[in-house]
Every structure is written in structure tokens, then in C-alpha cells.
N, C-alpha and C positions, 0 to 999 in steps of 0.2 A: 214848924214842923222839923225833927232830926231827918238829918239825912245820912242812908245807910250805902257804903261802899261795898260791893262784891266783887272778888278776883275772878279772871276768868281763867287763868291759866291751869288750876285745878279744880274741875268740877266733880260732882257728886250725885250719884243715881243708886237706887235700890234695883236689885236682882228680886223680878216677882217668882223665880221658882226655888230660890235659896233664900230670901228674904235678908242679904247679906249687902252691906253699904259696898259698891262698887266705884271707882274712878269713872267719871264721864269724860271720857278721853276725847280730844280735839280731832277733826276729822279735816283732812288736808290744810290742819295751821299748825304753824312752827310758834313756839315759846323764844319770845327775843329777852333778857335778862339786862335791860336799859332802861333808866329814870326816865320816865314821859308823863309830864303834865298828872303830878300826884300819884303816879303809878310808879311799882318796881317793875316793870317790863309790859310787853304786848305781845299780841299776837299776830302773826303775818302769814300772808296764805302760801301755799307750797309754790315754788316757781310753775309756770306753765311749760307745754311742750310744745314743742314746733318743728315740723318736718324739715330734716336734711337732704335726704335721699333714700331710694328705696334700696332694698337689699334682697336676698335670694329667700329669706323666711325668718323663722323666730328666733331670737336670741340664744345661744349656747354655752358662750363666754366669752369674755375679755380680758387684755391683758395690756398695760402700757410699756412697750418696747424702748428701754432706755438707751440702748445702741442706736437706734433709729430715731429715737424721740417722736415716734408714732404709735397709732392704736392698732393692736391687732384684733378682730372679732373674729367671731364663726358665728354667722347667721343662715340658716338653713342648712345647706350640704355645700356651703362656701366658706374659705379662710378669707377674709378682706384685710388689707394693708392700707389703713386710711379709710378711703374709698375705692380703691381699686381689689377685685378678686384676684387673688394670685393663687390657688388651689381649692380642689376639691376636698370634702370630708365626709365621710360615710357616717352611717349612724343618726338616731335622731335624738339621743339624751344629753345631754350637758356635759361640757368639753372640761379639761385641765389645761393649764398651758405654764410654760418658764420659757426664758430666754437665756443666751449668751452671747458673747461677744462675736459668735459666728452664726448663729441659727437661731431659730423661732420654733420650739418644739410644742407640738399637739398631742395631747393624749385622747383617743377616741375609737371607740369599736374594738378596746383590747391593744390596741397598737399606738406605739410611742413614734412619731414619724417628725423629722426634722427638718424644717425648710429653710436652708441655708440661703444667706443674704447674695450671694452669687447666683442663685437658681436652681441650685442641685436639692435634691430631695432624697434623705438619707431615712433609713428605718433602724431601731434598734433591733440588732441582731448579734449573733454569736459572733466570733474570730473566727477564721478558715481554721479547719482542722491542723493543716499545715500552710506557712507561708515561706516562699523563698527569698530570704532576705538580702542575699547578695548571689546572683548569677556566678556559676563556675565557667571558666574559659583557659586554652592555654594557647602560647603564642611565642613566637620565636624574638627574642630581645636582640640577638645580633648573630650573624653568621661571616665568616670569614676562613681562607686559607692563608697558614703561614708563609710568611715573603721572609725571604732570609734578610737580617739586617734591620727587621722591624720586632716590635714589642707585640705581643700579644695581650690586650686587655678590653675589658667591656665597661664604657663610661655607663653609669646608673642615672636615671631619672625618678622622678616620684611616682610615674605611673609602673616602675619596676620594682617596687616596695610591697606590693601585696602578694599574698600567697608566697611560695618558695620558688628559688631558682635551683635549676639544675645544667650543669655543661657536660656536652658530650665532645668527646673529642676521639676522632679516627685517625689514627697514623698511616700518611701515605708517603709515597716516594715517586719522583719524576718518571720512575722509569714503569710505574705501574703496578706495584706491589702495594697491599693493603693490609694494616695491622687490626687486631681486634678493637672493635671499640671501648671507651673507656667513660664510665658515668662517675661525675662527682657531684655530690649534692652539697646544701649548706652546711652539715654536719662536717665534712671533709675539709672545710677551710682550714689552711694551716697546717695540715697534716703532709707528709713527705710520701706519696705514692709510687709505686713502679709496678710495669707489668710482669708477667711471668718471660723468660726469656723462649725468644723461638727462633732459630734457625732459617726457617721459611718466609718469616713475614718480619716487617719494621716492628718493632716495640719502643715504648716509653718507659724512661726511668726516671725517679728524679724529680716526679711532677709536683710542684706545688703553686696551688690557688690561693692569694692573698688577696685582702682587700675588706673594706667595712661597707656593710650594706644601709647607705644612706644616699638620699637624693645628692647629687654632684659627686658622689664618690668613683671607685673605680675598682675594678676586680682584673688583677693581672694574673698572668700564668707564664710560669717558668719549667722546662723540663728539659730532659737529653733526649736525643733521637738515637736509636739504635738500628743501622739496617739490616737489613736480611744478607747473609752469606753470598747470596748467589747474584746480590745487587753490585752495579758496578761503584767504585769509588767517588764517581762523580756526579752519581746521583742526589738530586735534591730533596729536601724536605719540604714537601706541600701538605702537610698536618691539615684536617677539616676541624673548625670548631663551630658548635651550635648553643649558643647559650638561650635556655627554655625557662618564660614563666609560666607557673602552673596556680591557679585561683581554684579553691576548691568552691564549691556550691555551700551554701551556709542554707539550713531549713529549720524555721522555729515552730515547734508545735505548742497549741493552744488546747486548754481543757474546754470541754464544752459544757456549757448551763443550760439550765431548764428557766430560761424567761419568763414564762407564763404570759398570761394577758394582763395588760399595763390598765391601771385605774385610775391613776393619780400621780402627778411628776409636780418636781419643785428643782431649785438649782442652789446650789450651795459648794463655794470655795472652789470654782472650775469645774465642777463634776452636776449633771444631773443626776438628779434621785428620783427612783421610779417605786411605785408599790403595786406590789404582784394581786390580782385578783385571788380572794379567801383571804388576804391582809397577812399570810404568816411571818412574811419578811418582805424587807425593802431592798432595792439595788443601787449601786452606784456605779456609773458611768466610767471608763478610762481616761485620762488626761491627755492622751496623744491623739485617740479618735472618740469623740462625744458619743458617737453612733455603737459603741460597742462596750460592753461590762468590762470593767477592771479586771485585769490578766489574772490577777491572783487572789482578790479577797473582796468580791464583788455583794455578797450578800451578808446583812444584818438582821436578826430577830430581836422583837422587843420581849423579852422572856416574861416580863411581866403582866403579859395580855393575851391570857390561852385563848381568847376569841379573837384575835389577832387586830391587824391594825386597821382602821377605817381611812384615815386620810392622814397626809405625811404635809409637813412646810418647812420652809427653812424660816430661822429666827436668830438673828447676828451670826454668829459660827457654828452655829448648833442645827440639827435636825428634828424636829418635832414628831412624835409618831401619835396620833391622836385614837385612842381604843374606845370601846365601849365603857370601860370600867377606869381607867387611868390614862394620864398624859406623859408619855416619858421621853427625854431630853437625850440625844447621841451629840457629843462633842468630838471633833476633830482630832485625832493624837498627834498628827505631825509628822509620824513614824513615815520613814522611806524604805523601810524595809520590805520585802516580798513577804516575809514571814509575818508581818505586825499587821494589826486592824489599822483600819484608816479610822473608823467611828468607833469611840468606846461610851457606854451609857453610863449617866449620871443619875445615881438613884437619890441624891439630895434634891433634886429639882422634880422629882415626880410629883403627879398632881392625882390626888385620887377621886378622878371623876372623868368622864368620858363625853364623847359628842355624839349626836342625835345621826347624823349623816357626814358623806365626804364634803359637801359644801356649805354644811352646818356651820360654819366658823370662817372670820375675816382676820386679816390684821385691823388694830382699830387702835389709835393712838401707840403708845408704845410697848403693845402686847398684841394679844388675840383676843377678840369676842365670840362665844361659841353658844351654840343651844344644847344642855345636858342632856346625855343619853339618859332614857327611862331606866336602866340598870341601877344607876346611882339614886334612884329616888324620883319625886317628881318632877318632870322638865322644867328648866329655866334659863335664863339668859345670864352668863355671866362673863366678868373680864380675869384671863388669865394670869398668874403670877408666878414668881418663882417659886414652886412648891405650895401653890396655894391658888384658890379662886376666888373671886368677889361677886356677889349677886347685884344686878344692877335692874333686874324686872322687878315690877309691883307685883301686889297681888292680883290686881286685874288681868296684867299681862301673864302672869303663870296661870289665871283661870281662861285664858284665849288656848294658849299654848297645850293646857292640858286635856282642851278638848279632841286633839290630834291624836290620832294610832302613832304607834311606832313607827310605822311603816310611812305614813303622811309626812312624819317629822324627819325621815330618812332623805326627802327630797327638798327639804328646805334649805334657802340660798340667804347668805347673809353678805354684805358688801356695805363699805363707808365710803362716804365722800364729804368733802368740806368744801365751805363757802360762805361769807359775807359771815365770818365767826362763828357760824354753826357745824360742830365736829357731828355728825350724823351718821347713825348706826342703823342700816334698814335690814329689816328682818322680813324676807320673800315666803310665804306660807301659801297654802292650796288656795284658802278662803279668806285669808286676812294679808295684809301686808303692813307692818308695824316699825315705827319710825322712833327711835331715842336719839334726844340732844344731848350729847355730855357737855355741852357750853352751857344748856339752860339748865343743867342739874345740879346747881351746887347747892340747893336747900334742900331739894327730894329728885328723887328719876323724875324726868320729862318725857314722858310718852306721847305717842299722837297714831292715828292711822290714818293712812294713805289709801283713797280709794278712785277708782275711777267712774265716771258715769253719774247718773242721778238715784241709783239704787245701790245694793252692796256687792260691787263688783270689784275684785280685786285691782290694784293700781298696776297698771298696763307696762309702765317704765320698766327696765332693770339693765343692769351693767351699766351704771354711772363710770363716768371718765371724764377727766379735766384734758381736755385737747384743744391744742390752738391756745384761743384764749376764753374757750366755752367749754361747758360741762355737755358733753355727749351720752347720750343712751338710745338703748335698743328696746326692744318693745317683745311682750310675751303670747302677743296675738296676731301681728301682724307684720310682714316683710318692710320694716321701716327702721332708718336712725333718725333720731331728732335731736335737740339739743335744748337746755332750759333756758326759758326767756323770763326775764325776771319785771316785765313791764305788763305783764300779764298773770292770768291764773287758767288759762283756758288749758284744754289737751287736745292738740291737732285740730282747733278751731270749735271743738265744743264746750258748752257750758261744763262748769265744774262746781258742786256743792261744796260748800263749807257750814260744819256745825260745830257749834262751841256747845258746852253746858257748864252752867253754873254752881255752885256749893246751895246748900239750904239753907236758907236765913230765918230767924225767928221772928216772927211779927204778929205777937197774940193778940185776935181779934182787933186787927189795924187796919186802916183804910191805906192803900199803896197809891203815890202819885208821880209822875215826873220821871219814869223811867228810862235813863239816859245812858247811851253808848256812844263812847266817845272812838270816832272813827275817822280817820283818815281820808278824806273823800275828793271828789271832784276830777277824777282821772277817767272816768268812765266814758264810753263813745255813746251809750244812751243811758237812760233813766234805769236804775237797778234798783231790786226791791228787796228788802231784808224783813224776815219772818222771825216774830218773837212767839214765843209760847209760854205757856207756864205751868207747874206741876205744885201741889199741895202733898203729893206725897212720895215724890221721886220717882215715880213709876208711868204714871199717866199724865201727857200733858195735854191742856185744851186746844183750843181754836187757835189756830196762828194768826198772830195781828201783823198784817203788812204794812210797812214803812217804806216811804221812798228813801233809801240813803247814800245813793250816789248818783250825781247827774253832772254833765259835761262843765267843769270851770267853776263849780259852786266848792269851792274848796274849805270853805266854813260851817258847810251844812251842818245842821243837830238831826241826829237820830232820836226820837223823843216819843214815846207813849205817853200821854198825858193821864190817861185816866186808867189804871191796871184794875182795880177794883179793892173789895174787902177780903182779907185774910182771915184765916180762922185760928190757924195757929203758924204753920212753915209756908215757905215759898220758895221755888227755885224757878229757874228759866232755860231756855233752848234757843239759843240764836241758830237760825238757819241763812246762808247768802247762797243764792245760784247766781255766777256771774262769767263773765270772761275776763272781768278788770280784777286788778290785785285789789286783796281785800287785807286791811289794818285796822285792828281793835286792841285799843289798850284801856279802857275804864268803863267799868258800870256802877250807875247809883241810882237811889231811888230816895225819895221822901216818904216819910210814915209819919203816919196822924192816929 
């Protein structure tokens, strides 16, 4: 009797409503391209979820902080650094996050808050209308009275160099007579000056102030004293000198900008990039103070997007503006002039396709993956390239995405995770969680469905992040943070359903025997059952055949259905396993007579 091998990685079914052939997507199973027992690959259960600790609520966002080498999560109304709650976060919607060498930024409720690593919390705000850069002051550098035989001079230090110096000279004689004051500014240094002749008072002539204004320098004063006619010739010169330093107050005035509500944030080249609500323009922060907008050119507009910007992100040295109909690139100009722009658009990189929502994109591989916007046609999943986008979703995945309205798609969340040779893109929709494996898609796109429970509940874990030596996750429904466990397949100690569909096989008027499924067994703590059911039309499946497939320490157990029955034309199978143990299936074969 001939033996027929049936592949497991790509199932086939029929849609009873449209009579179209659709993919029988695996449920909670990942395809692995590896030669195993005459098979080109095998399917492995998605890792289990184990609880680590409780948190304030459901997950709202996550980011790995490369400065601190730790994970920041927003769960409920708390911001967590590792397992420690460090701040309160308002609102209930998902947040976006970015970080710098000084702070962790969180955009939530229309505000952009910066949680500095030293404990200070700042918020994006305008510069003050005016700021005192240098406080003004006035002080006496030196006071002295002329003594006969001594030189008149002022030694200068570095503290005396700011502002400007003024020398006040008051002619006096020992008999009590005082002349008119004489003020000499810095502009008069080196110029010979004289007072007007006065018979009643002493006065000065041939006054010269000389010297260089530098640290360690010396200002010298020479002059000729002229006594009043009524003074005795024995009267002595006791002229008074006061050298004064005056520093003027320096005030800088800043323009005031309409910052708006912040809906997205990214980081690029020492600056935070934030997106205003309404999507008309994005702003950049200042290099000196990252909680303030750039002093001179803070805002930029994606002119090719009349509907505005939906999301922003950073890629290499460029800022990406995701709209509903285009994706536009901005590159940094490198200009240091206040009159020049910081970012300039790059039309050659523009992609004529938009995204469905703010979180409907993520970094994937060397680029971005995103769900396209209905404005550019039926939504699908694409990989972004320079000036182009390549589709990675299949027709069956497109049918699932097409069942959602544009408002529902705007709430989609994309994320990526890598482990054990799998490069996964996880698409979180309201009623589905889809998973694309780039590593297993060399021949054709390899998709699967992730779910929780024994019915059609969406997968509960979200916000995957490699932390320490584990992959941690948060939750969509409960306040819990867990991690992936590879030695089982349960979700928080609850059994999980795994489903596989096979392609339809031709078996005209034949009898089928010895349907055998190659499985890696022996790791279960209790005896697990596997359920096999057959279909002849790709729509309706018959009664399930229960087979014991996994018992403790029985590593070579056969999963065998001895007598399948007579087949009139075509036949296909569904494999269903409900277990807490890991599931590995590699090959399906049957004998036909």
C-alpha cells in the first residue's frame, strides 16, 4: 500500500461563505525550518506564560532603556523601572516612550514628561519669556588716598575683567579743601585730561590713566596737583581714588510657541521629536535643555501629507513621518546656523502608502513593519523599504484584517521579538492576534494565530521585551507581568489549545490506514490526549478521534490512528491538542489502499 506524506506547516480550508480556498492557519504553533526525520521542518508550540509579579493594571507601553539597561513599562497608572514603580501616569490609552542619556520620556494624556535618572521630573514646556543670563552688579575694585612718594595704581585680577571699569578721582589737600570729581572711563585710557582752573579749589591737570585690562595687569595713574590760591604752600596732596567695576544685567528673550497636545515621541541625534495632536507638524527639543523646544526652528511639517502625520519614529539619522497616504523621511542637515533648518525632507525616500494607526508599526529587521491605511486600498501588512514597501501578508491574513473597520485598525499594535532562531512580528488586533515568522518564511510567508483559553479569545500577552536572560511580557486583561517559559505551553498555569490543519489530499475511492503523526513525546507530567478529525470538503470536520499522545517518560510513543476509513474523493485533517506541556509535531503520513 502506498504511503502519502502530508505537510503540516501550510494547511488548507474552504470558506463556507465565499467558497474560496483559505489558509488553515496554525493556532499557537510556530513553524521551524529544520530537517527532521524526512521532513523539511516541524511545528513547535508557542512558549508558555509564567507570572513574575503583579502590577497596577493592564499594559500600556514598554521600552528597553539602553542607558540603564533596564525595561520601563507603563501598567495601569504607574511607570515601572524593572519591578519598581517610579511615577504616576494618567489616562488609560496606550503611551509612547523614548529615552536619552539623561531621562526617560513618556507621552500620555497629551503631555510629554521626562523622568530624569536623578529623580527630577520635567514636562515639555516653552522657554520663559525672558531669562536673566547674567546678574548685574556694581562693586569697588580699590579705594585709596594718595601718599607722597607712592605710585597710584590698581592691580587687576580675572574677577575685575567683566563689565567695564570707572575711575573716580577727587582732588583733596591736607588743609581740608576739596576739588571737583573727575570720572575716567575705559574709553579715556591713554588720553591726557585736565580739569578747569579754579582759584578757590584744588584741581588736576595732565591726568593720564594707562594700562591693559587683563588678569595680572596694572592700571597706573599720573597727574599734576594744583593747589588753591588760598592754600598754604605746605599743604599736602591727599587726593582720593575709587576704581569701580560695573557689570550690566544680561537678559535673553525667547519666542513662545504653541506646543499643543503630544501624541507621539521619538529620539533622534540628541533631541526628542514629538508629534502634535492633529498631526500637522512635529517638533524638536533643544540640545541644551531637552524639556524645551528648539529656540529658533522647533517645528517641521510634512507637506506631502494634507491629512497630517499619524505617527513618527527614528531610523538611523532620519525622522520618519507616517501619514495615512504617504511615509515621508526627514534627514538632519547638520547646520549650526539659527536661520537654517535642522531637518530637511527627502522626497526620494518617500513611500506612497500610509499606516492605519499610531501603534500599527514597529521596527522589524532592518526596517519597519506596518499595517497599511485603508486610504491606499485594502489594508495589508508591509515591510518598509527606501522608496517602496513589500507585502508580507497572505490573502487569508488580508481577509482577517479587512474584517476590521478603519477605527478598529487605528487601535492595532505591532511589535517584534526574537528567540531560538524565530524573528517574530506580532500583530495585536481587537479580535485576533497574528504572528509572522520571518525566519520560517523562506519559501512562503509563514503566519499563525495566537490565542488564549479554549475558545476564540485573543492572545492576552503584549509588550514583549528581552530582560535579563528572559523574555518578559505584560498583559491585556490583568495587572500582571510574566515571562516566556520554553519547557511548557500553558498560560499562567491554564491549559492552551493548539490546532493544526493539513492540506487536502487526493484519495479517490480509497481506504486510509495508519495515519501517523510524528511527535516529540515523554515530557508531559500527565497523559495528554490528541484529537484528530477528518474533512472531505474542507469545511465540515467529523467526529474527533482521541489518541493518547504524551505520557511521562515515554519518549518514543507513536501517535497512530489505525483505521481512518474509506475516502470518496479528497481528505484533510485537523489536529487539536489541549495541554500544558510543550508540543512538537513534525510529520504526518498515511497508507492508502
